[in-house]
Structure formats: structure tokens, C-alpha cells
C-alpha positions in Angstrom: 0.0 0.0 0.0 2.9 2.4 0.8 4.4 1.8 -2.7 1.1 2.5 -4.4 0.4 5.6 -2.2 3.6 7.1 -3.5 2.6 6.4 -7.1 -1.1 7.2 -7.0 -2.0 10.7 -5.9 -5.8 11.0 -5.2 -8.1 13.9 -4.6 -10.7 14.0 -1.9 -13.1 12.0 -4.1 -10.6 9.2 -4.7 -9.9 10.1 -8.3 -6.3 9.6 -9.6 -4.4 12.8 -10.3 -1.6 12.7 -13.0 0.2 9.5 -11.9 2.7 9.5 -14.7 6.2 10.5 -13.7 7.0 13.0 -16.4 9.7 15.6 -16.7 10.6 17.9 -19.5 13.4 16.8 -21.8 16.7 18.3 -20.8 17.8 20.9 -23.2 21.0 20.1 -24.9 23.8 22.1 -23.2 26.4 21.1 -25.7 25.7 24.1 -28.0 26.1 26.7 -25.3 29.0 24.9 -23.6 31.2 24.7 -26.7 30.6 28.4 -27.6 31.2 29.5 -24.0 34.4 27.5 -23.9 35.7 29.2 -27.1 34.8 32.7 -25.8 36.3 31.9 -22.4 39.7 31.0 -24.0 39.9 34.2 -26.0 38.6 36.5 -23.2 40.9 35.0 -20.5 43.9 35.4 -22.9 43.2 39.1 -23.6 42.3 39.9 -20.0 45.8 39.2 -18.8 47.4 41.7 -21.3 48.7 45.0 -20.1 47.0 48.1 -21.6 49.8 50.6 -22.1 49.4 54.3 -22.3 52.0 56.2 -24.4 52.4 60.0 -24.2 54.6 62.3 -26.3 57.2 64.3 -24.3 57.7 67.6 -26.0 61.0 68.2 -24.1 62.7 65.0 -24.8 60.8 64.6 -28.1 60.2 61.0 -27.3 57.2 58.8 -26.9 57.1 57.7 -23.3 55.2 54.9 -21.6 53.2 56.3 -18.7 52.0 54.4 -15.7 51.1 57.3 -13.4 48.1 58.1 -15.6 44.4 57.8 -14.8 43.6 56.0 -18.1 46.4 53.4 -17.4 45.0 52.9 -13.9 41.4 52.4 -15.1 42.4 49.9 -17.8 44.9 47.9 -15.7 43.8 48.1 -12.1 40.3 49.3 -11.3 38.0 50.6 -14.0 35.5 51.6 -11.4 35.0 51.4 -7.6 33.5 47.8 -7.7 35.5 45.9 -10.3 39.0 44.9 -11.0 40.5 45.4 -14.5 41.1 41.7 -15.3 37.4 40.8 -14.7 36.2 44.0 -16.5 38.2 43.3 -19.6 37.2 39.7 -19.6 33.5 40.7 -19.5 34.0 43.3 -22.3 35.6 40.7 -24.6 33.1 38.0 -23.7 30.2 40.4 -24.4 31.7 41.5 -27.7 32.1 37.9 -28.9 28.7 36.7 -27.6 26.6 39.6 -28.9 29.0 40.9 -31.6 29.0 44.4 -29.9 29.8 46.0 -26.6 29.5 49.4 -25.1 31.8 51.0 -22.4 30.5 54.1 -20.7 32.8 56.6 -18.9 31.2 58.3 -15.9 33.4 60.6 -13.8 36.5 59.0 -15.5 35.3 55.6 -14.4 34.6 52.8 -16.9 31.4 50.7 -16.9 30.3 48.0 -19.3 26.7 48.4 -20.5 24.5 45.3 -20.0 22.0 46.5 -22.7 21.6 49.6 -24.8 19.9 51.0 -27.9 21.4 53.4 -30.6 20.5 55.4 -33.6 21.1 54.0 -37.0 22.3 57.2 -38.7 25.1 56.7 -41.2 26.3 60.3 -41.7 25.8 61.5 -38.1 27.4 60.4 -34.9 25.6 57.5 -33.2 23.5 58.2 -30.2 23.3 55.6 -27.4 20.3 55.6 -25.1 18.2 53.3 -22.8 21.6 52.2 -21.3 21.4 49.7 -18.5 24.4 48.9 -16.2 24.6 45.8 -14.1 27.3 45.2 -11.4 28.8 42.0 -10.1 26.0 41.6 -7.6 23.4 41.9 -10.3 22.3 45.3 -9.2 20.8 47.3 -12.1 21.0 50.9 -13.0 19.3 52.6 -16.0 21.0 55.8 -17.3 18.9 58.7 -18.3 21.6 60.4 -20.3 22.1 59.9 -24.0 25.7 59.3 -25.1 27.3 60.1 -28.4 30.0 57.9 -30.1 32.7 60.3 -29.0 31.7 60.0 -25.4 31.8 56.2 -25.0 33.7 53.2 -26.3 31.6 51.3 -28.8 33.0 48.0 -30.0 31.7 46.0 -32.9 32.9 42.9 -34.7 31.7 44.3 -38.0 30.3 41.9 -40.6 30.9 38.8 -38.4 28.8 35.9 -39.3 30.1 33.6 -36.6 26.8 33.3 -34.7 24.6 32.9 -37.8 27.0 30.3 -39.2 26.9 28.3 -35.9 23.1 28.6 -35.6 22.6 27.3 -39.1 25.0 24.5 -38.6 23.5 23.5 -35.3 20.0 23.5 -36.7 21.1 20.5 -38.7 23.5 18.6 -36.4 21.5 19.5 -33.3 18.7 17.3 -34.5 21.1 14.4 -34.9 22.5 15.0 -31.5 19.1 15.1 -29.9 18.0 11.9 -31.6 21.1 10.0 -30.6 20.9 11.5 -27.1 17.4 10.2 -26.6 18.2 6.9 -28.1 21.1 6.4 -25.7 19.1 7.5 -22.7 15.9 5.5 -23.5 17.9 2.4 -24.2 19.4 2.5 -20.7 16.3 3.6 -18.8 13.6 1.5 -17.1 10.0 1.8 -18.2 7.2 0.1 -16.2 3.5 -0.7 -16.8 1.2 -0.4 -13.8 -2.2 -2.1 -14.1 -5.1 -1.9 -11.6 -7.9 -4.5 -11.3 -11.3 -3.4 -12.4 -12.4 -0.4 -14.4 -9.9 2.4 -15.0 -10.6 5.2 -12.5 -10.8 8.8 -13.8 -7.4 10.4 -14.4 -7.4 14.0 -13.3 -5.3 16.9 -14.4 -3.4 18.2 -11.3 -3.6 21.8 -12.4 -7.3 22.1 -13.6 -8.6 19.2 -11.5 -10.6 18.2 -14.5 -10.9 14.6 -16.0 -8.6 13.9 -18.9 -10.2 13.0 -22.2 -9.0 10.2 -24.5 -6.5 12.2 -26.5 -5.0 13.8 -23.4 -4.7 10.4 -21.7 -3.1 8.9 -24.8 -0.6 11.8 -24.9 0.2 11.1 -21.2 0.9 7.5 -22.0 3.0 8.3 -25.1 5.0 10.9 -23.1 5.7 8.4 -20.4 7.1 5.9 -22.9 9.2 8.4 -24.8 10.3 10.5 -21.8 14.1 10.5 -21.2 13.6 9.7 -17.5 12.5 6.6 -15.7 8.7 6.5 -15.9 5.7 4.5 -14.9 2.7 4.2 -17.3 -0.8 3.8 -15.9 -2.9 1.1 -17.6 -6.0 -0.7 -16.5 -6.3 -4.5 -16.5 -5.6 -7.2 -14.0 -3.1 -6.0 -11.4 0.5 -6.4 -12.6 3.8 -4.6 -12.8 5.8 -5.4 -16.0 9.1 -4.0 -17.2 8.8 -2.3 -20.5 12.5 -1.5 -21.0 14.3 -2.9 -23.9 17.2 -5.4 -23.2 19.2 -3.7 -26.0 21.9 -1.4 -24.8 23.7 1.4 -26.5 27.0 3.1 -25.7 27.6 6.8 -26.0 30.2 6.6 -28.8 27.8 7.9 -31.5 26.7 10.8 -29.3 30.3 11.7 -28.5 31.2 11.7 -32.1 28.4 14.1 -32.9 29.4 16.3 -30.0 33.0 16.4 -31.1 31.9 17.3 -34.6 30.0 20.3 -33.3 32.8 21.4 -31.0 35.3 21.3 -33.9 32.9 23.5 -35.9 32.8 26.0 -33.0 36.6 26.0 -32.7 36.9 26.6 -36.5 34.4 29.5 -36.4 36.4 31.2 -33.7 39.7 30.4 -35.4 40.9 28.3 -32.4 43.1 25.3 -33.2 41.5 22.1 -32.0 44.6 21.2 -29.8 44.2 24.5 -28.0 40.4 24.1 -27.8 40.8 20.7 -26.2 43.9 21.5 -24.2 45.9 18.7 -25.9 48.7 20.8 -27.3 52.2 19.3 -27.5 55.6 21.0 -27.4 55.9 20.8 -31.1 52.5 22.1 -31.9 52.1 25.6 -33.4 48.5 25.8 -32.0 49.2 28.5 -29.5 50.8 30.8 -32.1 48.0 30.2 -34.5 45.5 30.9 -31.7 47.1 34.2 -30.8 47.4 35.2 -34.5 44.0 34.3 -35.7 41.7 34.3 -32.7 43.2 36.8 -30.2 44.9 39.6 -32.2 41.9 40.5 -34.3 39.9 41.2 -31.1 42.8 43.2 -29.5 42.9 45.3 -32.7 39.2 46.2 -32.2 39.8 47.0 -28.6 42.7 49.2 -29.4 40.8 51.1 -32.1 37.8 51.6 -29.9 39.8 52.8 -26.8 42.0 55.1 -28.8 39.1 56.6 -30.7 37.2 57.3 -27.5 39.8 58.0 -24.8 42.5 59.8 -26.9 41.8 63.2 -28.5 42.5 63.5 -32.2 45.2 66.1 -31.8 46.9 64.1 -29.1 46.8 61.0 -31.2 48.6 62.8 -34.0 51.3 63.8 -31.5 51.9 60.1 -30.7 49.6 59.6 -27.6 48.0 56.2 -27.8 46.7 53.1 -25.9 48.4 49.9 -27.0 47.7 46.4 -25.8 51.0 44.6 -24.9 50.7 41.1 -26.2 54.1 39.9 -24.9 52.7 38.2 -21.8 50.1 36.2 -23.7 52.4 33.3 -24.2 54.1 31.9 -21.1 57.8 31.2 -21.3 60.6 30.2 -18.9 63.2 32.9 -18.5 66.0 30.3 -18.4 64.8 28.7 -21.6 65.1 32.0 -23.4 68.3 33.2 -21.9 70.2 32.9 -25.1 67.6 34.9 -27.0 67.8 37.6 -24.3 71.5 37.8 -24.8 71.0 38.2 -28.5 68.6 41.1 -27.9 71.1 42.8 -25.7 73.9 42.5 -28.3 71.5 43.7 -31.0 70.9 47.1 -29.4 68.0 46.5 -26.9 68.7 48.0 -23.5 68.7 46.1 -20.2 65.4 47.7 -19.1 63.8 47.0 -22.5 64.5 43.3 -22.0 63.1 43.4 -18.5 60.0 44.9 -20.0 59.7 42.1 -22.6 60.0 39.6 -19.7 57.2 41.3 -17.8 59.3 42.2 -14.7 59.8 45.7 -13.2 62.3 47.9 -15.0 65.2 49.3 -12.9 65.0 52.9 -14.1 68.7 53.2 -13.7 70.7 55.2 -16.2 73.0 52.3 -17.1 70.0 50.1 -17.9 68.9 52.5 -20.7 72.2 52.2 -22.6 72.1 50.4 -26.0 74.9 48.2 -27.1 75.5 46.6 -30.5 78.2 44.0 -30.2 77.6 42.2 -33.5 79.6 43.2 -36.6 76.6 44.7 -38.3 77.5 47.1 -41.1 76.1 48.7 -44.2 76.1 46.3 -47.1 77.2 48.8 -49.7 80.1 50.0 -47.5 81.2 46.4 -47.0 81.3 45.8 -50.7 83.0 49.1 -51.5 79.9 50.7 -53.0 78.2 54.0 -52.2 76.6 54.7 -48.9 72.9 53.8 -48.7 70.3 56.0 -47.2 
């Protein structure tokens, strides 16, 4: 009786109420997971780059790298009071890749990423951005009443990117195959049961409306119970009995995994990520990391640089040499001892001691001797060596 009580929910009149154990089919997460993984790889790589600020020194007539600058601080340390730069840049890149556009708003010299926004579609006039909503890390929302122009904010756009449309079109085909194989695998390894009750079938009631189910509704319940991708019990009337309805045939997950892998490779190709980098199976001899940086990362950093320079650097200052540049040197990890010979070659080719420390990502000494350039190789003008006229 206890077993049946758990299965058969009854109302006050003793009528059965929706005894089928039904659940909605799980939505395939593979589509989202593969795309999220690709975006995560690119966003994490860019978020660890240094955003350098260069300013022209009229006295020394040189372009100098500045770290005691508000723009540098906002892009590398704290863009606003509640976020750190690494997380902020990650979110900017992720939003750009997910939605093919992103908007950064400057308020009191602090930077904020817009969660949603609208803008005018004028071609000849400056874009106007309005209905801007900001969302912080605690999911607190703020709607801005002000309308911003293109020159007042950083608008990033992937341009004529067809990544998402391409993936959506491809998934509309392969997704059906994955869904079929997924259900086939699950159903083959689930248990289905038939429950029969002696006598006439009691009325089956809908638990929401508390109304009797008609024949078509009842048939649908039975069909759903048999085809559901969860363990299920199907209510039938006849002599009391409990029979197993599951098939003895078993399926492994190989076919499903092959379809999933096919989809993941399509995603990796769309984002220009080598498969060995996408799966984390890169070997020492692989060029995957270099290709990943060249074709997946650098195009996005170029968009970031253009957007930041266009919004945060005035036109006249840019012509003088002022600019924001993303340093990509630290994207790829390397061991200082493994590249010791290469560092020595840089020193002998004219790079100063502090420049090499900068390349390695360690603090520069600032000492006068560390700024001296030495060329110890026997480099000379080809024409002079061959006895010809001087060149240039």
C-alpha cells in the first residue's frame, strides 16, 4: 500500500491525479558549452594583457610609456569602484564575442560595461546611445537617463561577423542528430514500467485544472511516459500487474560523443581556435598557441585598441603620438631560463637592459645604465662592406 500511495495521488473523491512520472526533456547544453568555452579561451587570454598608455614628451621629443596616468590605472587596475580590470576586460571581450558588440561608458572618468543599450542608425551622423542599463557583479541594475554620443563612449563592434549565424545554421542540422542520438542512448538505458489496476480504470485528473482527462489527453500522457528520457511508470487498467517495458538492447555513448565532437570542432573553427588549444591537448611541437594568438586573439585586440584610442584619446593628441596599446608579450608563457640565449642576442643587437626586463614582464630598474644600448655584433652597411656608395 505504501508503494502505491507514492505512485497514485488521489483527490478527496478518490480520483487519480496525474500518476505519470513525467519531466521535460533536458535541453542540450552542448551548444552553449562549446561556444562558452571558445569565448572563455579568448577572453581570458586578452584579460591578462597590459593596456599601455603612451604619451609624447615635447621636451625629450620621445614617446614615453606612462603608468602614473588615470587612463592606465582604469584599464589595468580598477575601471570603477567595484570591479578589477582583469574581470572587467574579460567581461568586455566576452560580451563582444557573444553579442558581436559591446559598449563601455565613462562616468566621472570611471569605466562601466553596459548590459544593454539602444542606438540610432544614422550613417552620416554620430551614433547616439540611449536606454543604457548597467549591471554590477551583484546583479544590481541601473538605468542611465543620459544619451551618449559615439565620441563620449567606447563602442566595439565585430563588424560583418557571421560567426553566430553560421553556428546557428550548422547547429539546426547537427542539433537534430545529437538530440535523436541522445534520446536513443538515454531511453535504451532507462527502465519503463507498466502499472495495471484490477477493475475499471478510474478517472485520471489533471493536477492543475482538477478536470478529467479526455481520451486524447490520456493517450498523450501514455506516449509521453514511454518516450520520456527519464525513468517512468505508465498507468494502464487491467488485472493488477507490474511489468518491465524497457528494452534489453543497450547502446553506448560513442555515436553521441562523435556528434558532440563534430559540433565542438565546428565552433573552434568558427572562432579560429586550433583544436589542440580548444581541447587542451597541445604538444611542445604544436604551433597551435601561435595560431590561436594570431587568428583568434589579435583581431579582437585590434578592435579593442581602435575603440579605446578613438574614445579616450583626442584626435590632436593621437597625432602627437599619444595612444593606448595592448601589450601582447605576456600572452604566451615562457621560462626565463629557456630563453636566456635569446635575451643575450637582444642585448647584443641594441636592446637595453630595461627593455629586455619589460619584454619579460618584470619591473624595470629605471637606472641610467639600464637605458644604454649596445651593439656587439659586426653589423654594417652592405654597400660600405662591398665598397659601394653609402645607402640612405
